[in-house]
KEKE-3310 file (N, C-alpha, C; in steps of 0.2 Angstrom, whole numbers, plus 5000, padded with zeros to 4 digits):
npx = (5765:5751:5749:5742:5745:5744:5745:5748:5741:5739:5742:5730:5721:5705:5693:5702:5710:5715:5723:5722:5731:5731:5741:5742:5747:5752:5742:5728:5715:5704:5691:5687:5680:5686:5689:5688:5690:5687:5693:5691:5697:5692:5680:5670:5676:5672:5664:5668:5670:5667:5673:5670:5682:5681:5670:5668:5659:5652:5651:5647:5648:5636:5640:5651:5647:5648:5660:5671:5679:5681:5693:5699:5713:5717:5727:5738:5736:5732:5721:5711:5707:5700:5699:5690:5685:5687:5684:5685:5679:5682:5694:5704:5710:5714:5709:5714:5706:5702:5689:5681:5667:5650:5643:5633:5637:5646:5648:5652:5664:5668:5667:5679:5694:5707:5718:5725:5739:5735:5733:5736:5724:5722:5713:5713:5705)
npy = (5515:5517:5529:5536:5549:5554:5569:5580:5578:5577:5584:5593:5606:5606:5614:5620:5620:5610:5605:5593:5585:5576:5569:5564:5552:5543:5538:5545:5554:5560:5555:5551:5550:5558:5553:5557:5547:5541:5532:5528:5522:5506:5508:5507:5512:5527:5538:5554:5565:5569:5572:5576:5573:5580:5589:5595:5593:5590:5580:5579:5571:5571:5575:5582:5594:5610:5613:5606:5606:5601:5600:5601:5602:5603:5605:5603:5590:5587:5582:5590:5593:5604:5606:5613:5619:5608:5594:5583:5571:5570:5563:5553:5541:5546:5544:5546:5542:5534:5533:5525:5523:5526:5541:5539:5529:5534:5536:5524:5514:5503:5504:5510:5510:5513:5518:5529:5528:5532:5546:5552:5561:5569:5576:5585:5589)
npz = (5636:5647:5658:5675:5685:5701:5711:5725:5737:5755:5772:5781:5790:5796:5786:5778:5761:5747:5731:5720:5707:5692:5681:5664:5653:5639:5631:5620:5629:5624:5620:5633:5649:5664:5681:5699:5713:5729:5745:5760:5775:5778:5771:5756:5740:5732:5720:5717:5709:5692:5675:5658:5645:5633:5632:5644:5653:5669:5685:5702:5717:5730:5742:5741:5734:5729:5736:5731:5715:5699:5686:5668:5659:5643:5635:5644:5648:5660:5674:5687:5704:5714:5731:5743:5759:5767:5776:5791:5787:5774:5773:5765:5753:5737:5721:5704:5688:5672:5660:5646:5645:5643:5648:5657:5666:5672:5686:5692:5698:5692:5679:5674:5666:5668:5681:5693:5705:5718:5731:5746:5756:5771:5783:5797:5813)
capx = (5761:5746:5750:5739:5749:5741:5749:5744:5738:5744:5738:5727:5717:5697:5692:5707:5710:5720:5722:5725:5732:5732:5745:5740:5752:5752:5736:5724:5709:5699:5684:5685:5678:5690:5685:5691:5686:5691:5692:5693:5698:5684:5675:5670:5678:5666:5665:5669:5668:5669:5673:5672:5688:5680:5665:5670:5653:5654:5647:5649:5643:5631:5644:5656:5644:5649:5665:5675:5678:5684:5694:5703:5718:5718:5734:5744:5733:5730:5714:5713:5702:5701:5695:5690:5681:5688:5682:5688:5676:5685:5700:5704:5716:5710:5712:5711:5705:5698:5684:5678:5661:5645:5642:5628:5640:5652:5648:5653:5671:5669:5668:5685:5699:5714:5718:5732:5741:5731:5737:5732:5722:5722:5710:5712:5699)
capy = (5513:5522:5532:5541:5550:5559:5573:5587:5576:5580:5585:5600:5607:5607:5621:5621:5618:5607:5604:5587:5585:5570:5568:5558:5549:5535:5539:5551:5552:5565:5553:5548:5554:5557:5553:5556:5543:5541:5527:5530:5515:5502:5510:5506:5517:5530:5543:5561:5570:5567:5576:5573:5576:5584:5595:5598:5591:5588:5577:5579:5567:5576:5576:5588:5598:5617:5613:5603:5608:5596:5604:5598:5606:5598:5606:5599:5583:5585:5584:5594:5593:5609:5604:5618:5618:5602:5592:5576:5565:5570:5560:5545:5540:5549:5540:5547:5536:5536:5528:5526:5521:5530:5546:5535:5524:5538:5535:5517:5512:5496:5508:5514:5505:5516:5521:5531:5525:5535:5550:5552:5566:5569:5583:5585:5592)
capz = (5642:5649:5665:5677:5691:5705:5716:5729:5743:5760:5778:5781:5795:5794:5783:5773:5754:5744:5725:5718:5700:5688:5675:5660:5647:5635:5626:5620:5632:5622:5621:5639:5654:5670:5687:5705:5717:5736:5748:5767:5778:5780:5767:5749:5735:5729:5715:5719:5705:5685:5669:5651:5642:5626:5633:5651:5657:5676:5690:5708:5722:5733:5749:5739:5729:5732:5740:5726:5708:5694:5679:5666:5655:5638:5633:5647:5648:5667:5677:5695:5709:5719:5737:5748:5765:5768:5784:5792:5784:5768:5773:5761:5747:5732:5714:5698:5684:5665:5658:5640:5645:5642:5653:5661:5670:5676:5694:5694:5698:5687:5672:5674:5665:5670:5687:5696:5712:5723:5735:5752:5759:5778:5787:5805:5815)
cpx = (5756:5747:5745:5743:5746:5746:5745:5741:5743:5739:5736:5722:5709:5697:5697:5705:5716:5718:5725:5725:5733:5735:5744:5745:5750:5747:5732:5718:5703:5692:5682:5682:5684:5686:5690:5686:5690:5689:5695:5693:5692:5679:5675:5673:5673:5668:5665:5667:5671:5669:5673:5678:5687:5676:5666:5664:5657:5648:5651:5644:5641:5636:5649:5653:5646:5657:5672:5674:5683:5685:5699:5707:5719:5724:5739:5742:5733:5723:5716:5706:5704:5696:5695:5685:5682:5686:5685:5685:5678:5692:5699:5710:5712:5714:5710:5710:5701:5694:5682:5670:5657:5644:5637:5631:5646:5654:5651:5661:5673:5669:5674:5690:5707:5713:5725:5733:5738:5736:5733:5731:5720:5719:5709:5708:5702)
cpy = (5519:5523:5537:5543:5556:5563:5578:5584:5578:5580:5592:5600:5608:5614:5623:5619:5613:5605:5598:5587:5578:5571:5563:5557:5543:5534:5545:5549:5557:5562:5550:5553:5553:5558:5553:5552:5544:5536:5528:5522:5512:5503:5508:5513:5520:5536:5550:5566:5566:5573:5573:5577:5582:5590:5599:5597:5589:5584:5578:5575:5573:5579:5582:5593:5606:5618:5611:5606:5604:5601:5600:5603:5602:5599:5602:5592:5581:5586:5586:5593:5598:5608:5610:5616:5611:5600:5586:5571:5564:5566:5553:5546:5541:5546:5544:5541:5540:5531:5530:5524:5527:5534:5543:5532:5527:5537:5529:5515:5507:5499:5510:5509:5506:5519:5523:5527:5528:5541:5552:5560:5566:5575:5582:5591:5598)
cpz = (5645:5657:5668:5684:5694:5709:5720:5735:5749:5767:5778:5786:5792:5792:5778:5766:5752:5736:5723:5710:5698:5681:5671:5655:5645:5630:5626:5624:5630:5622:5627:5644:5659:5676:5693:5709:5724:5740:5755:5770:5780:5777:5760:5745:5732:5725:5719:5715:5697:5680:5663:5648:5637:5628:5640:5655:5664:5680:5695:5713:5727:5739:5747:5735:5732:5735:5735:5719:5704:5688:5675:5661:5649:5635:5636:5650:5655:5669:5684:5697:5714:5724:5742:5753:5767:5777:5784:5789:5776:5766:5771:5756:5742:5726:5708:5693:5678:5663:5650:5639:5645:5648:5659:5667:5674:5683:5696:5693:5693:5680:5670:5673:5667:5676:5689:5702:5719:5727:5741:5754:5766:5780:5794:5808:5820)
residu = (GLN:VAL:ARG:LEU:VAL:GLU:SER:GLY:GLY:GLY:LEU:VAL:GLN:ALA:GLY:GLY:SER:LEU:ARG:LEU:SER:CYS:ALA:THR:SER:GLY:ARG:THR:PHE:SER:SER:TYR:ALA:MET:GLY:TRP:PHE:ARG:GLN:ALA:PRO:GLY:LYS:GLU:ARG:SER:ILE:VAL:ALA:ALA:ILE:THR:TRP:ARG:SER:GLY:ALA:THR:TYR:TYR:ALA:ASP:SER:VAL:LYS:GLY:ARG:PHE:THR:ILE:SER:ARG:ASP:THR:ALA:GLU:ASN:THR:VAL:SER:LEU:GLN:MET:SER:SER:LEU:GLN:PRO:GLU:ASP:THR:ALA:VAL:TYR:TYR:CYS:ALA:ALA:THR:GLY:ALA:ASP:TRP:THR:PHE:VAL:THR:ARG:ASP:VAL:SER:TYR:GLY:TYR:TRP:GLY:GLN:GLY:THR:GLN:VAL:THR:VAL:SER:SER)
# end
Protein backbone atom coordinates (compact mmCIF):
# COMPACT_ATOMS: atom_id res chain seq x y z
CA GLN A 1 0.00 0.00 0.00
CA VAL A 2 1.44 3.33 -1.07
CA ARG A 3 1.40 5.96 1.62
CA LEU A 4 2.44 9.59 1.75
CA VAL A 5 2.23 11.06 5.24
CA GLU A 6 2.78 14.75 5.88
CA SER A 7 3.82 16.24 9.18
CA GLY A 8 5.10 19.52 10.55
CA GLY A 9 2.19 21.86 9.98
CA GLY A 10 0.95 24.24 12.62
CA LEU A 11 0.39 27.83 13.65
CA VAL A 12 3.16 30.37 13.23
CA GLN A 13 3.40 34.15 13.29
CA ALA A 14 4.18 36.12 10.15
CA GLY A 15 7.89 36.09 9.48
CA GLY A 16 8.32 32.72 11.13
CA SER A 17 9.38 29.36 9.76
CA LEU A 18 8.03 25.84 9.53
CA ARG A 19 9.38 22.62 8.10
CA LEU A 20 7.03 20.14 6.51
CA SER A 21 8.01 16.53 5.98
CA CYS A 22 6.50 13.83 3.79
CA ALA A 23 7.27 10.21 4.60
CA THR A 24 6.80 7.81 1.70
CA SER A 25 6.28 4.07 1.84
CA GLY A 26 4.84 1.21 -0.14
CA ARG A 27 6.82 1.63 -3.33
CA THR A 28 9.99 3.02 -4.80
CA PHE A 29 9.66 6.55 -6.10
CA SER A 30 13.15 6.79 -7.56
CA SER A 31 11.83 7.56 -11.07
CA TYR A 32 9.22 9.97 -9.77
CA ALA A 33 8.97 13.63 -8.97
CA MET A 34 7.58 14.76 -5.65
CA GLY A 35 5.55 17.87 -5.25
CA TRP A 36 4.15 20.06 -2.53
CA PHE A 37 0.78 21.65 -3.25
CA ARG A 38 -1.41 23.90 -1.16
CA GLN A 39 -5.05 24.81 -1.06
CA ALA A 40 -6.47 27.76 0.79
CA PRO A 41 -10.20 28.07 1.57
CA GLY A 42 -12.13 29.06 -1.54
CA LYS A 43 -9.10 28.67 -3.78
CA GLU A 44 -7.88 25.99 -6.15
CA ARG A 45 -5.05 23.70 -5.22
CA SER A 46 -1.76 24.97 -6.62
CA ILE A 47 1.83 23.85 -6.90
CA VAL A 48 4.28 25.17 -4.35
CA ALA A 49 7.44 23.26 -5.23
CA ALA A 50 8.59 20.03 -6.83
CA ILE A 51 11.73 17.92 -6.90
CA THR A 52 12.89 14.93 -8.88
CA TRP A 53 13.77 12.02 -6.66
CA ARG A 54 16.73 10.94 -8.78
CA SER A 55 18.57 14.16 -9.67
CA GLY A 56 17.18 16.62 -7.17
CA ALA A 57 16.13 19.12 -9.83
CA THR A 58 13.66 21.59 -8.38
CA TYR A 59 10.77 23.84 -9.32
CA TYR A 60 9.29 26.67 -7.25
CA ALA A 61 6.18 28.72 -7.70
CA ASP A 62 7.03 32.41 -8.06
CA SER A 63 5.19 33.21 -4.84
CA VAL A 64 7.59 31.12 -2.74
CA LYS A 65 10.92 31.55 -4.53
CA GLY A 66 13.62 32.61 -2.12
CA ARG A 67 11.50 31.70 0.92
CA PHE A 68 10.81 27.96 0.56
CA THR A 69 13.23 25.13 -0.07
CA ILE A 70 12.29 21.63 -1.14
CA SER A 71 14.63 18.72 -0.50
CA ARG A 72 14.63 14.96 -0.47
CA ASP A 73 16.38 12.34 1.62
CA THR A 74 16.82 9.25 -0.50
CA ALA A 75 17.99 7.16 2.43
CA GLU A 76 14.97 8.00 4.58
CA ASN A 77 12.49 8.22 1.66
CA THR A 78 11.28 11.59 2.83
CA VAL A 79 10.67 14.90 1.12
CA SER A 80 10.75 18.14 3.06
CA LEU A 81 9.63 21.70 2.54
CA GLN A 82 11.45 24.32 4.57
CA MET A 83 9.31 27.45 4.73
CA SER A 84 10.72 30.76 5.90
CA SER A 85 9.46 34.34 6.02
CA LEU A 86 5.94 32.99 6.17
CA GLN A 87 3.09 35.36 5.44
CA PRO A 88 -0.66 35.13 6.11
CA GLU A 89 -1.22 34.40 2.44
CA ASP A 90 0.75 31.17 2.89
CA THR A 91 -2.05 29.86 5.08
CA ALA A 92 -3.41 26.68 3.49
CA VAL A 93 -3.57 22.94 3.69
CA TYR A 94 -0.31 21.62 2.29
CA TYR A 95 -0.23 18.31 0.42
CA CYS A 96 2.62 16.05 -0.58
CA ALA A 97 2.20 14.20 -3.87
CA ALA A 98 4.10 11.91 -6.23
CA THR A 99 4.03 11.77 -10.01
CA GLY A 100 5.60 9.53 -12.62
CA ALA A 101 4.77 12.00 -15.37
CA ASP A 102 7.31 13.93 -17.40
CA TRP A 103 8.87 16.93 -15.66
CA THR A 104 7.02 19.16 -18.13
CA PHE A 105 3.78 18.38 -16.32
CA VAL A 106 5.07 18.63 -12.78
CA THR A 107 3.10 21.79 -12.00
CA ARG A 108 -0.27 20.16 -12.76
CA ASP A 109 -2.03 18.44 -9.89
CA VAL A 110 -3.79 16.09 -12.32
CA SER A 111 -0.36 14.62 -13.11
CA TYR A 112 0.00 13.27 -9.59
CA GLY A 113 -1.28 9.82 -8.75
CA TYR A 114 -0.38 9.63 -5.09
CA TRP A 115 -1.37 12.14 -2.41
CA GLY A 116 -0.97 12.58 1.29
CA GLN A 117 -3.80 13.57 3.59
CA GLY A 118 -2.59 17.15 3.98
CA THR A 119 -1.32 19.24 6.87
CA GLN A 120 -2.64 22.63 7.93
CA VAL A 121 -0.34 25.63 7.95
CA THR A 122 -1.73 28.79 9.52
CA VAL A 123 0.21 32.04 9.52
CA SER A 124 -1.08 34.77 11.80
CA SER A 125 -0.47 38.45 11.17
